[in-house]
C-alpha positions in Angstrom: 23.3 39.2 9.6 21.9 36.9 12.4 18.7 38.0 13.7 18.8 40.1 17.1 15.3 39.6 19.2 14.3 42.5 21.5 11.9 42.3 24.6 10.3 44.9 25.1 8.9 45.2 29.3 6.2 48.1 29.9 3.8 48.7 32.9 1.7 51.2 31.0 0.4 52.5 27.9 3.1 51.5 25.4 3.4 54.2 23.0 7.5 53.9 23.6 6.9 50.2 22.5 4.6 50.8 19.8 7.4 53.0 18.2 9.9 51.2 18.8 7.8 48.0 17.3 7.3 50.4 14.1 10.5 51.6 13.7 12.1 47.7 12.9 9.0 45.8 11.8 10.6 44.9 8.1 14.1 45.2 9.9 15.6 41.5 8.5 18.3 42.4 11.2 16.2 43.7 14.3 12.6 41.9 15.7 10.4 42.8 18.8 9.5 39.0 19.8 7.6 39.6 22.7 6.2 42.2 25.3 6.1 42.0 29.1 4.1 43.4 31.5 3.5 43.5 35.2 0.3 44.9 34.8 -2.3 43.0 33.2 -4.3 45.8 32.6 -1.6 48.5 30.6 -2.9 49.5 27.3 0.7 48.2 25.7 -1.3 44.4 25.7 -3.6 45.6 23.1 -0.7 47.3 20.6 1.2 43.8 21.0 -1.9 42.3 19.8 -2.7 44.5 17.1 1.0 43.8 15.7 0.6 40.2 16.4 3.1 39.7 18.7 3.1 37.2 22.0 2.5 39.2 25.4 3.2 38.0 28.8 1.8 39.2 31.9 3.5 38.4 35.3 3.4 39.3 38.7 5.9 39.8 41.5 6.2 36.8 42.7 7.2 34.9 38.8 9.9 38.3 38.3 11.2 38.2 42.0 11.4 34.3 43.3 11.5 32.0 40.1 13.5 32.1 36.9 10.3 32.0 34.7 10.8 35.3 33.0 14.7 34.7 32.6 13.9 31.0 30.9 11.1 32.7 28.7 13.7 35.6 27.6 16.5 33.0 27.0 14.5 30.1 25.6 13.0 32.8 22.8 17.0 33.8 22.1 16.3 37.4 23.4 19.3 39.5 22.2 18.5 43.1 23.9 15.8 44.0 26.9 14.5 47.5 26.1 12.2 48.8 29.1 9.7 51.5 27.7 7.9 52.9 31.0 8.3 49.5 32.7 8.1 51.0 36.7 10.1 47.8 38.5 13.4 47.2 39.0 15.1 44.4 37.0 16.2 41.2 39.1 19.8 40.3 39.3 19.0 36.9 37.4 18.0 39.0 34.8 21.1 41.7 35.1 23.5 38.9 35.5 21.7 36.8 32.2 22.0 40.2 30.2 25.1 42.6 31.0 24.7 46.1 29.3 22.0 44.3 27.2 19.1 45.8 29.3 18.5 49.7 28.7 16.0 52.3 29.6 15.1 55.7 28.6 14.3 58.2 31.4 12.2 61.5 30.5 14.7 63.9 32.2 18.3 64.7 32.2 20.0 61.9 34.6 21.2 62.1 37.1 18.5 64.4 37.9 15.2 63.8 38.5 15.6 59.7 38.8 15.3 57.1 41.3 12.1 55.2 42.7 8.8 57.2 42.1 10.4 59.4 39.5 8.3 59.3 36.3 5.8 60.7 34.0 4.4 64.0 35.2 5.9 63.6 38.4 9.5 64.1 36.1 8.1 66.8 34.7 6.7 68.8 37.6 9.7 68.6 39.3 11.5 70.0 36.0 9.4 72.6 36.6 9.2 73.4 39.6 13.1 73.8 40.1 12.6 76.1 37.5 15.1 74.2 35.1 15.4 76.0 31.8 16.1 72.5 29.9 14.9 69.0 30.1 15.2 65.6 27.6 15.5 62.7 28.0 18.4 60.1 29.3 18.7 56.7 27.1 21.3 54.2 29.8 21.8 50.8 30.8 20.2 49.0 33.8 21.8 48.1 36.2 20.1 47.2 40.4 19.2 50.4 41.2 16.4 53.1 39.6 18.2 55.3 37.2 21.5 54.9 38.3 23.2 52.9 35.3 25.5 54.4 32.7 24.2 56.7 30.3 24.4 55.9 26.7 22.6 59.0 25.1 21.3 62.1 26.5 19.1 65.2 24.2 17.6 68.5 25.9 15.0 70.3 24.9 14.0 74.1 26.4 11.6 74.5 29.0 9.5 77.3 28.3 8.1 79.4 30.9 4.5 78.7 30.2 4.9 74.8 30.3 2.8 72.6 32.5 3.6 68.4 32.9 1.7 68.1 29.9 3.0 71.1 27.8 6.8 69.9 28.5 5.9 65.9 28.6 4.9 66.4 24.6 8.1 67.7 23.8 10.0 65.4 25.9 7.6 62.2 23.8 8.9 63.7 20.6 12.4 63.2 22.0 11.7 59.5 22.8 10.4 58.4 19.9 12.9 60.2 17.4 16.0 59.0 19.3 14.9 55.5 21.4 14.2 53.3 18.3 17.4 55.0 16.7 19.6 54.6 19.7 18.9 50.3 20.1 19.1 49.9 16.5 23.1 51.5 16.6 23.4 49.5 20.1 22.8 46.6 18.3 25.2 47.4 15.0 27.7 47.9 17.9 28.0 51.6 16.6 27.3 53.1 20.3 
Protein backbone atom coordinates (compact mmCIF):
# COMPACT_ATOMS: atom_id res chain seq x y z
CA UNK A 1 0.00 0.00 0.00
CA UNK A 2 1.28 3.45 -0.91
CA UNK A 3 1.97 5.85 1.93
CA UNK A 4 -0.86 8.38 2.24
CA UNK A 5 0.31 11.75 3.50
CA UNK A 6 -1.83 14.08 5.60
CA UNK A 7 -1.43 17.83 5.98
CA UNK A 8 -3.07 19.34 9.06
CA UNK A 9 -4.24 22.96 9.04
CA UNK A 10 -4.67 24.49 12.51
CA UNK A 11 -4.97 28.01 13.94
CA UNK A 12 -4.74 27.40 17.68
CA UNK A 13 -3.58 25.08 20.42
CA UNK A 14 -3.43 21.96 18.28
CA UNK A 15 -4.73 19.33 20.69
CA UNK A 16 -6.64 17.59 17.89
CA UNK A 17 -3.61 17.88 15.61
CA UNK A 18 -1.38 16.27 18.26
CA UNK A 19 -3.93 13.53 18.83
CA UNK A 20 -3.97 12.75 15.09
CA UNK A 21 -0.16 12.79 14.94
CA UNK A 22 0.03 10.33 17.84
CA UNK A 23 -2.70 8.10 16.38
CA UNK A 24 -0.84 7.66 13.08
CA UNK A 25 2.73 7.60 14.43
CA UNK A 26 4.33 4.32 13.47
CA UNK A 27 1.59 3.67 10.89
CA UNK A 28 3.21 2.47 7.67
CA UNK A 29 0.22 3.49 5.51
CA UNK A 30 -0.55 7.01 6.84
CA UNK A 31 1.78 9.83 7.83
CA UNK A 32 1.21 13.39 8.99
CA UNK A 33 3.78 15.11 6.80
CA UNK A 34 3.21 18.77 7.70
CA UNK A 35 1.35 21.25 9.85
CA UNK A 36 0.17 24.51 8.30
CA UNK A 37 -1.01 27.50 10.31
CA UNK A 38 -2.23 31.02 9.69
CA UNK A 39 -1.08 32.01 13.21
CA UNK A 40 2.64 32.40 13.92
CA UNK A 41 1.91 32.21 17.68
CA UNK A 42 -0.24 29.05 17.53
CA UNK A 43 0.68 26.37 20.06
CA UNK A 44 0.22 23.79 17.31
CA UNK A 45 3.63 24.90 15.96
CA UNK A 46 5.29 23.79 19.22
CA UNK A 47 3.48 20.47 18.99
CA UNK A 48 4.77 20.03 15.42
CA UNK A 49 8.31 20.72 16.62
CA UNK A 50 7.93 18.16 19.41
CA UNK A 51 7.10 15.46 16.84
CA UNK A 52 9.66 16.72 14.30
CA UNK A 53 6.96 17.49 11.75
CA UNK A 54 7.65 20.37 9.37
CA UNK A 55 5.46 23.41 10.02
CA UNK A 56 4.59 26.24 7.66
CA UNK A 57 3.10 29.59 8.66
CA UNK A 58 1.33 31.62 6.01
CA UNK A 59 -0.57 34.87 5.79
CA UNK A 60 -3.80 35.84 4.05
CA UNK A 61 -2.02 36.90 0.85
CA UNK A 62 -0.04 33.64 0.56
CA UNK A 63 -3.22 31.68 1.07
CA UNK A 64 -5.76 33.52 -1.05
CA UNK A 65 -3.77 35.38 -3.71
CA UNK A 66 -1.09 32.86 -4.71
CA UNK A 67 -0.70 29.15 -5.41
CA UNK A 68 2.12 28.94 -2.85
CA UNK A 69 0.26 26.73 -0.35
CA UNK A 70 -1.32 24.57 -3.07
CA UNK A 71 2.11 24.04 -4.67
CA UNK A 72 3.54 23.09 -1.28
CA UNK A 73 0.80 20.48 -0.77
CA UNK A 74 1.22 19.04 -4.26
CA UNK A 75 5.03 18.96 -4.12
CA UNK A 76 4.83 17.06 -0.81
CA UNK A 77 2.35 14.59 -2.35
CA UNK A 78 -0.32 15.34 0.25
CA UNK A 79 -3.24 12.95 -0.16
CA UNK A 80 -5.68 14.47 2.35
CA UNK A 81 -6.05 17.78 4.16
CA UNK A 82 -7.35 17.69 7.72
CA UNK A 83 -8.61 20.85 9.41
CA UNK A 84 -8.16 20.84 13.17
CA UNK A 85 -9.30 24.16 14.58
CA UNK A 86 -8.52 26.08 11.39
CA UNK A 87 -10.56 29.28 11.20
CA UNK A 88 -10.28 30.41 7.57
CA UNK A 89 -12.20 29.24 4.52
CA UNK A 90 -10.18 27.07 2.15
CA UNK A 91 -9.54 28.86 -1.18
CA UNK A 92 -10.98 27.50 -4.41
CA UNK A 93 -7.61 26.51 -5.89
CA UNK A 94 -7.06 24.05 -3.02
CA UNK A 95 -10.72 22.91 -2.95
CA UNK A 96 -10.51 22.05 -6.67
CA UNK A 97 -7.20 20.19 -6.30
CA UNK A 98 -8.50 18.09 -3.35
CA UNK A 99 -12.16 17.24 -4.06
CA UNK A 100 -13.65 15.16 -1.22
CA UNK A 101 -10.19 15.04 0.38
CA UNK A 102 -10.45 18.00 2.77
CA UNK A 103 -12.23 17.31 6.04
CA UNK A 104 -13.08 19.30 9.14
CA UNK A 105 -14.40 18.60 12.61
CA UNK A 106 -16.99 20.85 14.24
CA UNK A 107 -17.83 20.80 17.98
CA UNK A 108 -21.61 20.60 17.52
CA UNK A 109 -24.26 18.71 15.58
CA UNK A 110 -24.38 20.49 12.24
CA UNK A 111 -26.32 22.04 10.63
CA UNK A 112 -27.01 23.66 14.02
CA UNK A 113 -24.40 26.02 15.47
CA UNK A 114 -22.23 26.25 12.36
CA UNK A 115 -21.03 29.09 10.19
CA UNK A 116 -18.61 31.99 10.41
CA UNK A 117 -17.61 32.83 13.96
CA UNK A 118 -19.05 29.63 15.42
CA UNK A 119 -16.08 27.90 17.01
CA UNK A 120 -14.82 26.92 20.44
CA UNK A 121 -16.70 28.14 23.49
CA UNK A 122 -19.07 30.24 21.34
CA UNK A 123 -20.58 27.01 20.03
CA UNK A 124 -20.92 25.43 23.48
CA UNK A 125 -22.45 28.61 24.93
CA UNK A 126 -25.04 28.69 22.10
CA UNK A 127 -25.97 25.04 22.73
CA UNK A 128 -26.44 25.74 26.46
CA UNK A 129 -28.33 29.00 25.86
CA UNK A 130 -30.78 27.15 23.59
CA UNK A 131 -31.24 24.41 26.20
CA UNK A 132 -30.48 21.67 23.70
CA UNK A 133 -30.59 18.24 25.35
CA UNK A 134 -27.56 17.04 23.37
CA UNK A 135 -24.49 18.22 21.54
CA UNK A 136 -21.65 16.32 19.91
CA UNK A 137 -19.29 16.45 16.96
CA UNK A 138 -19.67 16.56 13.21
CA UNK A 139 -16.95 15.46 10.80
CA UNK A 140 -17.65 16.80 7.33
CA UNK A 141 -16.15 17.48 3.94
CA UNK A 142 -15.03 21.05 3.35
CA UNK A 143 -16.49 23.24 0.64
CA UNK A 144 -16.51 26.98 -0.06
CA UNK A 145 -18.82 27.79 2.89
CA UNK A 146 -18.20 27.47 6.63
CA UNK A 147 -19.51 24.13 7.97
CA UNK A 148 -21.71 23.40 4.93
CA UNK A 149 -19.91 20.41 3.37
CA UNK A 150 -21.50 16.96 3.32
CA UNK A 151 -21.54 15.26 6.71
CA UNK A 152 -19.38 12.15 7.05
CA UNK A 153 -19.98 11.29 10.71
CA UNK A 154 -21.77 12.56 13.81
CA UNK A 155 -21.90 11.35 17.38
CA UNK A 156 -23.65 12.80 20.41
CA UNK A 157 -23.25 13.55 24.09
CA UNK A 158 -25.78 14.72 26.65
CA UNK A 159 -25.96 18.36 27.70
CA UNK A 160 -26.37 18.45 31.47
CA UNK A 161 -28.42 21.12 33.29
CA UNK A 162 -25.27 22.07 35.22
CA UNK A 163 -23.07 22.42 32.11
CA UNK A 164 -20.87 25.42 31.47
CA UNK A 165 -19.20 25.97 28.09
CA UNK A 166 -16.03 24.51 29.65
CA UNK A 167 -17.63 21.34 31.03
CA UNK A 168 -19.51 20.69 27.78
CA UNK A 169 -16.34 21.37 25.78
CA UNK A 170 -14.49 18.74 27.84
CA UNK A 171 -17.02 16.04 26.86
CA UNK A 172 -17.06 17.16 23.23
CA UNK A 173 -13.23 17.07 23.14
CA UNK A 174 -13.29 13.45 24.30
CA UNK A 175 -15.50 12.61 21.31
CA UNK A 176 -13.16 14.52 18.99
CA UNK A 177 -10.09 12.70 20.27
CA UNK A 178 -11.75 9.31 20.00
CA UNK A 179 -13.42 9.59 16.61
CA UNK A 180 -11.53 12.08 14.42
CA UNK A 181 -8.39 9.97 13.84
CA UNK A 182 -10.50 6.84 13.42
CA UNK A 183 -12.70 8.45 10.74
CA UNK A 184 -9.61 9.83 8.95
CA UNK A 185 -8.18 6.31 8.85
CA UNK A 186 -11.47 4.91 7.55
CA UNK A 187 -11.66 7.54 4.80
CA UNK A 188 -8.11 6.82 3.69
CA UNK A 189 -8.90 3.11 3.52
CA UNK A 190 -12.11 3.93 1.65
CA UNK A 191 -14.34 2.63 4.43
CA UNK A 192 -16.41 5.73 5.29
